[in-house]
KEKE-3310 file (N, C-alpha, C; in steps of 0.2 Angstrom, whole numbers, plus 5000, padded with zeros to 4 digits):
npx = (5065:5078:5094:5109:5120:5137:5146:5161:5174:5188:5205:5209:5197:5189:5173:5165:5151:5144:5136:5133:5137:5132:5144:5154:5150:5151:5165:5169:5164:5171:5184:5184:5179:5166:5153:5152:5148:5159:5170:5165:5169:5181:5175:5166:5175:5182:5171:5168:5179:5179:5167:5170:5181:5174:5165:5174:5180:5191:5208:5219:5227:5220:5226:5234:5224:5217:5225:5223:5210:5197:5185:5171:5155:5138:5126:5112:5100:5094:5077:5064:5054:5037:5025:5016:4999:4988:4974:4957:4945:4929:4915:4904:4886:4878:4870:4861:4856:4843:4833:4826:4811:4806)
npy = (4718:4730:4729:4730:4743:4750:4765:4769:4781:4787:4793:4801:4807:4800:4790:4775:4765:4751:4735:4725:4710:4693:4685:4695:4699:4688:4686:4697:4694:4682:4687:4695:4687:4687:4700:4715:4730:4736:4736:4743:4753:4747:4736:4741:4747:4735:4728:4736:4735:4721:4720:4726:4718:4705:4708:4709:4722:4726:4723:4725:4721:4721:4729:4738:4744:4750:4761:4770:4774:4786:4786:4775:4771:4767:4766:4773:4772:4787:4791:4787:4798:4799:4791:4802:4804:4810:4819:4817:4829:4827:4825:4838:4840:4846:4861:4866:4856:4844:4836:4821:4815:4801)
npz = (4999:4999:4993:5003:5003:5001:5001:4995:4998:4991:4995:4984:4980:4972:4971:4975:4974:4980:4980:4995:4995:5001:5002:5005:5018:5025:5024:5031:5044:5047:5047:5059:5068:5071:5073:5081:5090:5096:5088:5076:5067:5061:5056:5046:5037:5033:5027:5017:5009:5007:5000:4988:4983:4982:4971:4962:4959:4965:4968:4977:4992:5009:5019:5011:5003:5012:5016:5006:5007:5011:5017:5022:5020:5025:5011:5005:4993:4984:4988:4976:4968:4971:4960:4951:4949:4937:4943:4939:4939:4946:4935:4932:4932:4918:4919:4910:4903:4898:4909:4911:4918:4922)
capx = (5070:5083:5101:5113:5126:5141:5149:5168:5177:5195:5208:5209:5191:5184:5168:5162:5145:5143:5131:5136:5134:5133:5151:5157:5148:5154:5172:5171:5162:5176:5190:5183:5176:5159:5152:5150:5148:5165:5174:5161:5173:5185:5170:5164:5180:5183:5165:5168:5184:5177:5162:5174:5184:5169:5163:5180:5182:5197:5213:5223:5226:5216:5230:5236:5218:5215:5229:5220:5203:5196:5179:5166:5148:5132:5123:5105:5098:5089:5070:5062:5048:5030:5023:5010:4993:4983:4967:4952:4940:4922:4911:4898:4881:4877:4864:4856:4854:4836:4833:4820:4809:4802)
capy = (4722:4733:4726:4734:4745:4754:4770:4770:4787:4787:4800:4805:4810:4795:4787:4769:4763:4744:4731:4721:4703:4689:4683:4700:4699:4682:4687:4701:4691:4678:4691:4698:4682:4689:4707:4718:4737:4738:4737:4745:4756:4743:4731:4745:4747:4729:4727:4740:4731:4714:4721:4728:4712:4701:4710:4710:4729:4728:4718:4726:4718:4725:4734:4743:4747:4754:4767:4774:4776:4791:4784:4770:4772:4764:4770:4772:4775:4792:4789:4789:4802:4795:4793:4806:4802:4816:4818:4820:4831:4824:4829:4842:4840:4852:4864:4868:4849:4842:4831:4818:4812:4795)
capz = (5003:4995:4995:5007:4999:5004:4997:4997:4996:4991:4996:4978:4978:4969:4975:4972:4977:4978:4984:5000:4994:5007:5003:5009:5025:5028:5024:5037:5050:5048:5049:5066:5073:5072:5072:5087:5090:5099:5082:5071:5062:5057:5052:5041:5032:5030:5023:5010:5005:5005:4995:4981:4981:4980:4965:4957:4958:4969:4969:4982:4999:5013:5022:5005:5001:5018:5016:5000:5008:5016:5021:5020:5024:5022:5006:5004:4987:4985:4986:4970:4969:4970:4953:4952:4944:4936:4945:4935:4943:4945:4930:4935:4928:4914:4922:4904:4899:4900:4914:4910:4924:4920)
cpx = (5076:5090:5105:5118:5130:5144:5156:5171:5184:5198:5209:5203:5186:5179:5166:5156:5144:5139:5136:5133:5136:5140:5155:5156:5151:5162:5174:5169:5168:5183:5190:5180:5170:5159:5149:5151:5155:5170:5170:5164:5177:5181:5168:5169:5181:5177:5165:5174:5182:5171:5165:5177:5179:5166:5168:5182:5188:5202:5218:5222:5223:5220:5232:5230:5216:5219:5227:5213:5202:5190:5175:5160:5143:5128:5116:5103:5093:5082:5068:5055:5042:5028:5016:5005:4989:4976:4963:4947:4933:4918:4905:4892:4880:4870:4859:4854:4847:4837:4826:4818:4804:4800)
cpy = (4724:4730:4732:4736:4749:4759:4771:4777:4786:4793:4804:4808:4805:4792:4780:4767:4756:4740:4727:4714:4698:4687:4689:4701:4694:4683:4692:4698:4686:4682:4694:4693:4684:4697:4710:4726:4740:4739:4739:4748:4752:4738:4735:4746:4741:4727:4730:4737:4725:4715:4722:4721:4706:4702:4711:4717:4731:4722:4719:4722:4723:4731:4740:4747:4752:4761:4772:4776:4781:4789:4778:4771:4768:4768:4768:4776:4781:4789:4791:4793:4798:4797:4797:4804:4809:4814:4821:4822:4828:4828:4832:4841:4846:4855:4866:4861:4848:4836:4828:4815:4807:4791)
cpz = (4999:4997:4998:5002:5003:4999:5000:4994:4997:4993:4990:4976:4974:4973:4971:4977:4975:4983:4989:4999:5000:5008:5007:5016:5028:5029:5030:5043:5052:5051:5056:5070:5075:5071:5078:5086:5093:5093:5076:5065:5058:5053:5046:5035:5029:5025:5017:5006:5002:4999:4988:4979:4979:4973:4960:4955:4961:4969:4974:4989:5004:5016:5017:5004:5006:5018:5010:5001:5013:5020:5018:5024:5021:5017:5005:4997:4988:4984:4980:4971:4967:4963:4954:4946:4943:4938:4941:4939:4941:4940:4933:4930:4924:4916:4916:4901:4902:4904:4913:4917:4923:4926)
residu = (MET:ALA:ALA:LYS:LYS:VAL:LYS:VAL:THR:TYR:GLN:ASP:GLY:ARG:GLU:GLU:ILE:VAL:LYS:VAL:LEU:PRO:ARG:ALA:THR:VAL:MET:THR:GLU:GLN:HIS:PHE:ASN:GLY:MET:ASN:SER:GLU:ASN:ALA:ALA:ALA:ILE:GLY:TYR:HIS:LEU:GLY:TRP:ALA:SER:LEU:VAL:THR:LEU:LYS:LYS:GLU:THR:LEU:ASP:TYR:GLU:THR:TRP:LEU:ASP:ARG:VAL:GLU:ASP:VAL:GLU:VAL:TYR:GLU:ASP:PRO:GLU:LYS:PRO:ASP:GLU:THR:THR:ASP:GLU:ILE:PRO:PRO:THR:GLN:PRO:ASP:PRO:THR:ALA:ASP:VAL:SER:SER:GLU)
# end
């Protein structure tokens, strides 16, 4: 299973794509006393911040960081194209070749 990732877009146009490690998920669950759909937006932003902090890519506190962010969204890697294999057509018998009948 692929690791979950988030894409953080800052107000200055920068983007950061990071893995959501278990520590970030736990930090967010503890902050909100669990996760539910009623506060999905707040959870998404906190999860983005916690992911950056866990990976040591962010040092700002959550409130300061939140003032600089434009969006946080779940990120899915573009699918890799299927590896194509060259198909070899079946060999046709040579109609001029001798066919022995033993």
